[in-house]
N, C-alpha and C positions, 0 to 999 in steps of 0.2 A: 504494500500500500504506500509506504513512504517512498520507495523507489519510483512508483507510478507518479507521485506528486513531483518528484525531482525531474522525471522525464518531461512532464508537462511544462516544467520551468526551464527546460533546455539542457538538462543533464545528458551526456557527460561533457558537453561543450563548456567553454568558459562562461562565467556568469558575471553580470554587473550587480550593482547595489539594488536596483529595482527588482531584478529577478530573484535575488537572494531574499529580499523582504517578502516577496510573494511566496516563495518556498516556505519561509518561516511561518507565515500566516496559515497557508494551506496545510502544511504538515502538522502544525499545532492542532488544528481542527480535526485532522485525520486521527491523530493520536488520542484525542478525547473520545473517539468512538470505539477504541480498543478496550473491551470490558476487562480483560486480564490486567490492564494497567490501572484500573480505577480503584483497586484496593491496595493491599500491603505491597504487592509486587512493584507497583508504580512508585513506591517510596524508597526502594532499595537502589543504592548507587551501583551495585554490581550488576543489576539487571540492565541498566542503561549503558554501563561499560561494555557488557556483552553485546547488546544491540548495535552499539557503535563500532566496536573493534572487530567483531566476528561477522555480523550480518550485513552491516552497511558502511564499512570503512571507506569505500569509494565515494559514497554520498557525502560522508563527513568531510573528506578531503576536498570534494567539489564545493561544498558550502563554505568551507574555511580553507582557501588555498594556502594561506600562511599557517601551516600545520603547527599546532602546539598541543602538548600532551593533555592539557585540561579539556580539550574538545573530545577526547576519547575516554578519559577517566570519568567515573560517576561524579555527579555534583552539579552545582548551579551553572557551570559553564559547559557542561557536556552538550554536544551538538543537538541531541534529541531531548534530553531531560529538561533542558531549559524551556523548550517548546511545550512540553507536557505541563510544566509548572505554570506557564502562562495560560494554557487552555483550562486547567483546573481552577485557577483563581479568577479568571475573567469570563467564565461561562455564565451567562445570564439565565441559563436554563431553557428547556424545551418550550416552556410557556411563553418565552419572549419571541418565538417564531423567527422571522427573518432578521430580527434585531439581536438574536442570541449571541452572535460573535462581534457585535458592533464595537465594543471596547477593544477587543484583541486586534481588530482590523484598523482601528483609528490611530493607535499609537505608533510612533516611529521606533526603530530599533534602539535608539538611545534611551527613549522613555521606558521601553521594556527592561533594558539593562538596569536603569536607575531603580526600578521597582523590584525586579526579581533577583538581583544579585545581593539583595539585602533581606535576609530571611525574616527579620522582624517586620518587614513591610510586605514582601511578596508571599510570605507564609500565612498571611491573614487575608482571606478573600474579601472580607468587608472593607478593609483598609485599602487593599490593592484596587478594588473596583472604584472606591471613592476617589482615590488619587487619579485613576485613569479618567474618570468623569471630569475631574477638575482640570486635568491636562487638556482635555478636549475643549472645555470652556475657555481656558487661558489661551490656547492656540488660536481660538477665534478672535480674541481680543488683541493679541500681540503678533500673531502670525506664526506659522510652523517653523520658519527659519530662525526665529528668536527662541524657540522653546528648548533647545538643547541647554543653553545657559540658564534659562529660567528653571527648568526641571532640576538641574544639578544644584542650583542655589536653594530651591524649595526643599529638596531632600535633605540638604545640610541643615536648614532651619528646623525641619521636622525632627531630625535625629538629635539635634542639640536641645531644642526646646521641650521635646516630649520624651526625654530619656526615662523619666520616672513616672510617666503617665501613659497609660495604654489608650491610644486613640480609638482602637477597635471597640471599646465599651460604650462610646458615645452613641446617642440616638442619631439616626441618619441626618436629620436637619442640623444637629450640633456639629457633627463631623463635617458636613458640607460647609458650614460657616467657618469652622476652624481651618479647613484646607483652603477655602477661598481667601482667607486673610493671609495665609502663608504664601500662596501662589501670587497674590497681589503684591506682597512685600518683595518676593523674589523677582517679580517683573518690574519692580520699581514704581508700581502704581499707587503705593501707599507707604506711609512711614512705618517703621518697626513697631509692633505692639509692645506695650510695657509689661 
């Protein structure tokens, strides 16, 4: 299934950033459909290392031409595991219909990395979805081109300001307000909160 997604994206020929982003989105959605990965097996780093090093090493090398070991080892940077983490956290559920994967599709690679390479953020679907929604709102205000810097700054603010406070316990409207203030501050649209 993953190889079929890669072929649709031009595998084994060389790929550009747009094709790799499409592969990431489509492969993440495909991985979400694999029932065997929805339970404990999907949490095991050795499962992802096996999938990447034994079953799909050519796809991993195609996706990441500058080969580094962490793309094959299990963990947040594994070629496939990182996509599975995204799909699990950003899945809005079958009831969302065609909007089910709206958050996953809207974010840039840099935004995904900012969320999912930080377990305290990406490991909490409520928080990951709220940040993704705020990223979409902020990108409408400042433009996608500016969002790389805004997102990095917003994540720094979040990690510093909320070290001892779990954002995931807030009600949805409270979380939206808190994140809105953080992203506004990161974009330079407001002064820092006291």
